[in-house]
C-alpha positions as CSV (number, residue, x, y, z in Angstrom):
1,M,-16.6,13.2,27.6
2,E,-14.7,10.7,25.0
3,N,-11.3,10.0,25.1
4,K,-10.0,9.6,21.8
5,R,-6.2,8.6,21.2
6,F,-4.4,8.2,17.9
7,P,-5.4,4.6,16.8
8,W,-1.6,3.4,16.1
9,L,-1.2,3.8,19.9
10,W,-3.2,0.6,20.5
11,I,-4.4,-1.4,17.7
12,P,-1.2,-3.1,16.9
13,S,-0.7,-4.2,20.8
14,L,-4.4,-5.2,21.2
15,Y,-4.3,-7.8,17.9
16,M,-1.0,-9.3,19.2
17,A,-2.7,-9.8,22.6
18,E,-5.6,-11.4,20.8
19,A,-3.4,-13.6,18.4
20,L,-0.3,-14.6,20.8
21,P,-2.5,-17.1,23.2
22,Y,-4.6,-18.4,20.5
23,V,-1.2,-19.2,19.4
24,A,0.0,-20.8,22.5
25,V,-3.0,-22.7,23.4
26,M,-3.5,-24.3,19.7
27,T,0.0,-24.8,18.4
28,I,3.0,-23.9,21.1
29,S,1.4,-26.2,23.7
30,T,1.6,-29.2,21.4
31,I,5.3,-28.4,20.8
32,M,6.1,-28.3,24.2
33,Y,4.1,-31.5,25.2
34,K,6.1,-33.4,22.2
35,R,9.6,-32.5,23.6
36,L,8.2,-33.1,27.3
37,G,7.5,-36.5,26.0
38,I,3.8,-37.0,26.0
39,S,2.3,-39.3,23.3
40,N,0.4,-38.2,20.1
41,T,-2.7,-39.6,21.3
42,D,-2.5,-37.2,24.4
43,I,-1.2,-34.5,23.1
44,A,-4.2,-34.3,20.3
45,L,-6.9,-35.4,22.8
46,Y,-6.4,-33.0,25.3
47,T,-5.2,-29.8,23.2
48,G,-8.2,-30.5,21.3
49,W,-10.3,-29.9,24.2
50,L,-8.8,-26.2,24.5
51,Y,-10.9,-25.4,21.3
52,L,-14.1,-25.5,23.2
53,P,-14.1,-21.8,24.4
54,W,-13.8,-20.6,21.2
55,V,-16.9,-23.5,20.3
56,I,-19.0,-21.9,23.1
57,K,-17.9,-18.6,23.2
58,P,-21.3,-17.2,21.4
59,F,-23.4,-18.8,24.6
60,W,-21.7,-16.3,27.0
61,S,-20.8,-13.3,24.3
62,P,-24.1,-11.6,25.3
63,F,-23.2,-11.3,28.9
64,V,-19.9,-9.5,28.1
65,D,-22.5,-6.9,26.2
66,L,-24.2,-6.6,29.6
67,I,-21.7,-6.5,32.1
68,K,-18.9,-3.6,32.5
69,T,-17.6,-2.5,29.3
70,K,-15.5,-4.0,26.9
71,R,-12.3,-2.1,27.9
72,W,-12.4,-3.3,31.5
73,W,-13.1,-6.8,30.0
74,T,-10.5,-6.3,27.4
75,V,-8.1,-5.6,29.9
76,A,-9.5,-8.2,32.7
77,M,-8.7,-10.9,30.1
78,Q,-5.5,-9.9,29.5
79,F,-4.2,-9.7,33.1
80,L,-5.9,-13.0,33.6
81,I,-3.9,-14.3,30.5
82,A,-0.6,-13.3,32.4
83,I,-1.7,-15.1,35.3
84,G,-2.4,-18.3,33.3
85,F,1.2,-18.3,31.8
86,A,2.5,-17.7,34.9
87,C,0.9,-20.8,36.4
88,I,2.0,-22.8,33.5
89,A,5.9,-21.5,33.8
90,F,5.6,-22.5,37.9
91,S,4.3,-26.0,37.1
92,L,6.4,-27.3,34.1
93,P,8.9,-27.9,36.6
94,T,6.7,-30.5,38.6
95,S,6.0,-34.1,38.5
96,F,2.3,-33.1,37.8
97,F,3.0,-30.9,34.9
98,F,0.9,-32.4,32.5
99,Q,-2.3,-31.9,34.6
100,L,-1.3,-28.6,35.8
101,T,0.0,-27.3,32.5
102,L,-3.5,-28.4,31.2
103,A,-5.7,-26.8,33.7
104,A,-3.7,-23.3,33.3
105,F,-4.1,-23.6,29.3
106,W,-7.7,-23.9,29.8
107,L,-7.8,-20.8,32.1
108,V,-5.9,-19.1,29.2
109,A,-8.3,-20.5,26.7
110,F,-11.5,-19.2,28.0
111,A,-9.9,-15.8,29.2
112,S,-8.5,-15.5,25.2
113,A,-12.1,-16.7,24.1
114,T,-13.9,-14.0,26.0
115,H,-10.6,-11.4,25.1
116,D,-11.8,-12.2,21.4
117,I,-15.2,-11.0,22.3
118,A,-14.0,-7.7,24.1
119,A,-11.4,-6.7,21.8
120,D,-13.3,-7.2,18.8
121,G,-16.3,-5.3,20.2
122,F,-14.0,-2.5,21.7
123,Y,-12.5,-2.1,18.3
124,M,-16.1,-1.3,16.8
125,H,-16.9,1.0,20.0
126,A,-13.6,3.2,19.8
127,L,-13.3,4.0,15.9
128,T,-15.9,5.3,13.4
129,D,-17.0,3.1,10.4
130,H,-14.5,4.9,8.4
131,E,-11.6,4.3,10.8
132,Q,-12.6,0.9,11.2
133,S,-12.3,0.2,7.2
134,L,-9.1,2.1,7.5
135,Y,-7.3,0.1,10.1
136,V,-8.8,-3.5,9.3
137,G,-5.5,-4.4,7.3
138,I,-3.0,-3.1,10.4
139,R,-5.1,-5.1,12.9
140,S,-4.6,-8.5,10.5
141,T,-1.0,-7.3,9.5
142,F,-0.1,-7.1,13.6
143,Y,-2.5,-10.5,14.3
144,R,0.2,-12.2,11.4
145,I,3.3,-10.8,13.2
146,A,2.1,-12.0,16.5
147,T,1.8,-15.1,14.9
148,V,5.0,-15.2,13.9
149,A,6.3,-13.9,17.0
150,G,4.6,-17.2,19.1
151,Q,4.8,-20.3,16.6
152,G,8.2,-18.8,15.5
153,L,10.3,-16.8,17.6
154,L,8.7,-18.3,20.9
155,V,9.5,-21.8,19.5
156,I,13.1,-21.1,18.5
157,L,14.1,-19.1,21.7
158,A,12.7,-22.4,23.6
159,G,15.0,-24.5,21.4
160,F,18.0,-22.6,21.7
161,L,17.3,-22.6,25.7
162,E,17.1,-26.6,25.3
163,K,20.3,-26.9,23.7
164,H,21.8,-24.4,25.9
165,T,20.6,-25.4,29.6
166,D,20.4,-29.2,28.5
167,N,16.7,-29.1,30.4
168,I,13.4,-29.3,28.4
169,P,11.1,-28.4,31.9
170,W,13.1,-25.0,32.5
171,S,13.3,-24.0,28.7
172,W,9.9,-23.9,28.4
173,A,8.9,-22.6,32.0
174,I,11.3,-19.7,31.0
175,T,9.3,-19.2,27.5
176,M,5.8,-19.4,29.3
177,G,7.7,-16.8,31.8
178,I,8.1,-14.4,29.2
179,L,4.7,-14.6,27.9
180,S,3.5,-14.0,31.1
181,V,5.5,-11.0,32.0
182,T,4.6,-9.7,28.2
183,F,0.8,-9.8,29.1
184,F,1.3,-8.3,32.2
185,I,3.1,-5.6,30.6
186,V,0.2,-5.1,27.9
187,S,-2.5,-5.2,30.4
188,V,-1.2,-2.2,32.3
189,Y,0.0,-0.2,29.2
190,H,-3.8,-1.0,27.6
191,Q,-5.0,-0.2,31.1
192,F,-3.5,3.9,30.6
193,I,-3.5,3.8,27.0
194,L,-6.8,2.3,25.4
195,P,-9.3,5.2,24.7
196,R,-12.8,5.5,27.1
197,P,-15.4,5.9,24.2
198,V,-18.9,7.0,25.4
199,S,-20.6,4.2,23.6
200,D,-18.6,1.9,25.7
201,H,-21.1,1.1,28.4
202,P,-23.1,-1.8,30.4
203,A,-26.5,-2.0,29.1
204,K,-28.8,-0.3,31.2
205,G,-32.2,-1.8,32.1
206,V,-32.1,-5.2,30.3
207,S,-32.0,-8.1,32.4
208,T,-30.2,-11.4,32.1
209,S,-33.5,-13.3,31.1
210,A,-34.0,-10.8,28.5
211,I,-31.1,-11.1,26.9
212,A,-31.3,-15.2,27.3
213,V,-34.5,-15.0,25.1
214,E,-33.2,-12.6,22.4
215,F,-30.3,-15.1,22.1
216,F,-32.3,-18.2,21.9
217,N,-34.6,-16.4,19.3
218,T,-31.2,-15.6,17.1
219,F,-30.1,-18.9,17.7
220,K,-33.7,-20.4,16.4
221,S,-33.2,-17.9,13.1
222,F,-29.9,-19.4,12.4
223,F,-31.1,-23.1,12.5
224,T,-34.3,-22.3,10.1
225,K,-32.4,-20.4,7.8
226,K,-32.5,-21.2,4.0
227,N,-29.9,-24.3,3.2
228,A,-29.2,-24.1,6.9
229,L,-28.4,-27.7,6.7
230,F,-25.4,-27.6,3.9
231,A,-24.5,-24.9,5.2
232,I,-23.3,-26.4,8.6
233,L,-22.0,-29.1,6.9
234,F,-20.0,-26.8,5.1
235,M,-18.7,-25.1,8.4
236,L,-18.0,-28.5,9.8
237,L,-16.1,-30.3,7.0
238,Y,-14.4,-28.1,4.6
239,R,-11.6,-28.0,6.9
240,L,-11.5,-31.7,7.8
241,P,-7.8,-32.5,6.1
242,E,-6.9,-29.4,8.1
243,A,-8.1,-30.4,11.2
244,L,-6.0,-33.6,11.6
245,L,-3.1,-32.7,9.9
246,V,-2.8,-29.2,12.5
247,K,-2.3,-31.6,15.8
248,M,0.3,-34.2,13.8
249,I,2.4,-31.6,11.7
250,S,4.9,-30.5,14.6
251,P,4.9,-33.9,16.2
252,F,5.7,-35.5,13.0
253,M,8.4,-32.8,12.3
254,L,10.0,-33.2,16.0
255,D,9.5,-37.3,16.2
256,P,13.0,-39.3,15.2
257,R,13.1,-40.7,11.9
258,E,13.1,-44.3,12.8
259,V,9.6,-43.8,13.9
260,G,8.7,-41.9,10.6
261,G,9.2,-38.3,11.4
262,L,11.7,-35.9,10.2
263,G,13.8,-35.6,13.2
264,L,14.1,-32.1,13.4
265,T,15.3,-29.9,16.7
266,T,12.8,-27.5,18.0
267,E,14.6,-24.3,16.7
268,Q,14.5,-26.1,13.2
269,V,10.4,-26.4,13.6
270,G,10.2,-22.8,14.7
271,I,12.0,-21.9,11.6
272,V,10.0,-24.4,9.6
273,Y,6.3,-24.0,10.5
274,G,6.7,-20.7,12.6
275,T,8.4,-18.5,10.3
276,V,8.3,-20.1,6.8
277,G,5.1,-21.6,6.7
278,I,3.2,-18.2,8.6
279,I,4.9,-16.3,5.7
280,G,3.2,-18.7,3.1
281,L,-0.3,-19.1,4.6
282,T,-0.1,-14.7,5.1
283,I,0.9,-14.4,1.0
284,G,-2.1,-16.9,0.0
285,G,-4.6,-15.2,2.2
286,I,-3.6,-11.8,0.9
287,L,-4.0,-13.1,-2.7
288,G,-7.2,-14.9,-2.1
289,G,-8.5,-12.1,-1.1
290,I,-7.8,-9.9,-3.9
291,A,-8.9,-13.2,-6.3
292,S,-12.1,-13.0,-4.4
293,S,-13.1,-9.2,-4.4
294,Q,-12.2,-9.6,-8.8
295,G,-14.6,-12.6,-9.6
296,G,-16.6,-12.9,-6.3
297,L,-16.8,-16.0,-3.7
298,K,-18.8,-18.2,-6.4
299,K,-16.2,-18.1,-8.9
300,W,-13.1,-19.0,-6.7
301,L,-14.8,-21.7,-4.8
302,W,-13.4,-24.5,-6.3
303,P,-9.9,-23.1,-7.3
304,M,-9.5,-22.3,-3.5
305,V,-10.7,-25.9,-2.4
306,M,-8.0,-27.1,-4.7
307,A,-5.6,-25.3,-3.1
308,I,-6.6,-25.9,0.4
309,T,-6.5,-29.9,0.1
310,L,-4.3,-30.6,-3.0
311,P,-1.0,-29.2,-1.4
312,D,-1.5,-31.6,1.9
313,L,0.1,-34.3,-0.6
314,V,3.5,-32.4,0.8
315,Y,2.8,-34.5,3.7
316,V,2.4,-37.9,2.0
317,Y,5.7,-37.1,0.2
318,L,7.5,-36.0,3.1
319,S,6.3,-38.8,5.2
320,Y,7.5,-41.9,2.4
321,L,11.0,-39.6,1.7
322,Q,11.9,-38.2,4.6
323,P,14.1,-35.7,3.3
324,D,16.7,-34.0,5.2
325,N,17.3,-31.2,3.2
326,M,15.9,-28.0,5.0
327,L,15.3,-26.3,1.6
328,L,13.0,-28.8,0.4
329,I,11.0,-29.3,3.7
330,N,10.8,-25.6,4.0
331,A,9.6,-25.6,0.1
332,C,6.9,-28.1,1.0
333,I,5.6,-26.4,3.9
334,F,5.6,-23.2,2.2
335,I,3.5,-24.5,-0.4
336,E,0.8,-26.6,1.9
337,Q,0.7,-23.0,4.0
338,F,0.3,-21.0,1.1
339,G,-2.8,-23.2,-0.4
340,Y,-4.1,-23.4,2.8
341,G,-4.2,-19.8,3.4
342,F,-5.4,-18.8,-0.5
343,G,-8.3,-21.7,0.2
344,F,-9.3,-20.4,3.6
345,T,-10.4,-17.2,1.6
346,A,-13.4,-19.0,0.2
347,Y,-14.2,-20.5,4.1
348,M,-14.2,-16.9,5.7
349,L,-16.2,-15.5,3.1
350,Y,-18.7,-18.2,3.1
351,L,-19.6,-17.3,6.8
352,I,-20.0,-13.7,5.8
353,Y,-22.1,-14.8,3.1
354,F,-24.2,-17.1,5.2
355,S,-24.5,-14.5,8.1
356,E,-26.0,-11.7,6.1
357,G,-29.2,-10.1,7.5
358,E,-30.9,-9.5,10.2
359,H,-28.5,-11.2,13.6
360,K,-25.5,-10.8,11.1
361,T,-23.4,-10.4,14.4
362,A,-24.6,-13.3,16.5
363,H,-25.1,-15.2,13.4
364,Y,-21.6,-15.1,12.4
365,A,-20.4,-15.9,15.9
366,M,-22.0,-18.8,15.7
367,C,-20.6,-19.5,12.4
368,T,-17.6,-19.1,14.1
369,G,-18.5,-21.4,17.0
370,L,-19.0,-24.4,14.6
371,M,-15.8,-23.2,12.9
372,A,-13.8,-24.4,16.0
373,L,-16.1,-27.4,16.7
374,G,-15.1,-28.8,13.3
375,M,-11.1,-28.4,14.0
376,M,-11.9,-29.6,17.4
377,L,-13.7,-33.0,17.0
378,P,-11.2,-34.6,14.4
379,G,-8.5,-33.2,16.1
380,M,-9.0,-34.9,19.2
381,M,-9.0,-38.2,17.2
382,A,-5.8,-37.6,15.0
383,G,-3.3,-38.5,17.9
384,W,-4.8,-42.0,18.3
385,L,-5.3,-42.5,14.6
386,Q,-1.8,-41.6,13.8
387,E,-0.1,-44.0,16.5
388,T,-2.7,-46.6,15.3
389,I,-1.5,-46.5,11.6
390,G,1.6,-44.8,11.4
391,Y,2.5,-41.0,10.0
392,R,2.5,-42.3,6.0
393,H,-1.1,-44.0,6.1
394,F,-2.1,-40.9,8.3
395,F,-1.1,-38.6,5.8
396,V,-2.8,-40.9,3.0
397,W,-5.9,-40.8,5.3
398,T,-6.1,-36.8,5.2
399,I,-5.6,-36.9,1.4
400,I,-8.9,-39.4,1.5
401,C,-10.7,-37.0,3.5
402,C,-10.3,-34.1,1.3
403,L,-13.6,-35.9,-0.7
404,A,-15.5,-34.6,2.6
405,T,-14.3,-31.1,1.3
406,F,-15.5,-31.6,-2.3
407,A,-18.6,-33.3,-1.3
408,V,-19.7,-30.3,0.8
409,C,-18.6,-27.8,-1.9
410,A,-20.9,-29.4,-4.3
411,F,-24.1,-28.6,-2.6
412,V,-23.6,-25.1,-1.1
413,K,-25.5,-22.6,-2.6
414,I,-23.8,-18.8,-3.2
415,D,-24.7,-15.8,-5.1
416,P,-22.7,-15.5,-7.9
417,E,-22.4,-11.5,-7.3
418,F,-21.0,-12.1,-3.6
419,G,-17.6,-10.9,-2.5
420,K,-17.5,-9.1,-6.3
421,K,-16.0,-5.6,-6.2
422,K,-18.9,-3.1,-6.9
423,Q,-18.4,-1.0,-10.2
424,A,-17.8,2.6,-9.7
């Protein structure tokens, strides 16, 4: 018998649980390692590798379908994430903290990528088509709230503890311990509160070899689609400037002014990048969605290209003037993140557009894998490049890389009607 529960009891907590580990792995780790004295080169290289689970998750997603239920995977991965954060917390005060915490972050990253597969699948099993449409805005909203909580409130907390304990490793250990306890509580809560839809069951009578054959056929059909080469280049290069920037924004804000940074405290970074920036990102994303629904992707592609690239000039401005006016710094980050949110809409819509047709779910997973690869590879070299040429030249180089974004957009083919609001 199907166990139905009020969706408000579990959708907000499920999607906050999806966002927090991703933010911790991608952003909080960068800030933490910077405060612990790791070089920009090592931060970018080693945290860049942490993208890998999201790059390759399409390869093991069929097995999440085959083994156990989506509900089981969801709860199990949340518990594993809790263990991973606990390992990070206990490792930070040690002399081998960098190696130990990286290993634990790898555990969190793989568990989080698997959790993404299971949670999104569970959402489709637990809700009707109408309910899925009804609650899609709710899940996105709580994903954003968790992002603010992670990049903003947790970083502000770590900064507060740094100031009052004068012990950076213990401050971050306490912060990671709070994350661990949070995920343990969430996993226990979801064990009892998540519904048990009858459609969510392990596959029966399907062998692992049959799954593998079907996957490789799906994989082949992806790369033989019309205009596949230009589509893949678009997925890899559209976000090239952002892929470079994202690993160096926090170090730039934290580094002292004498080495080219802004000299902000950890708390200030939590406010500027983790709160004001996320608000700008969210507003930009909402307006991007509204705009594209009115005129379609093809009409809004180039305005969105300009939005995701040109505001990167604020980092050139900040690196050359190194202002100490917090209102001005906040305004610059808000503008850049607003532009990124608006311009990122075109990217996500194109992934949906290219995935249309048979195997669209699997093809979309492959698109997101290429998206993660496009962020991973440039991000890994960003630290070395910045330390070689300095912040000012590094940010100028990211502006030059915008030419790659312009180039790939010039060659993509898009149906003029895609994304437009249908007339009644």
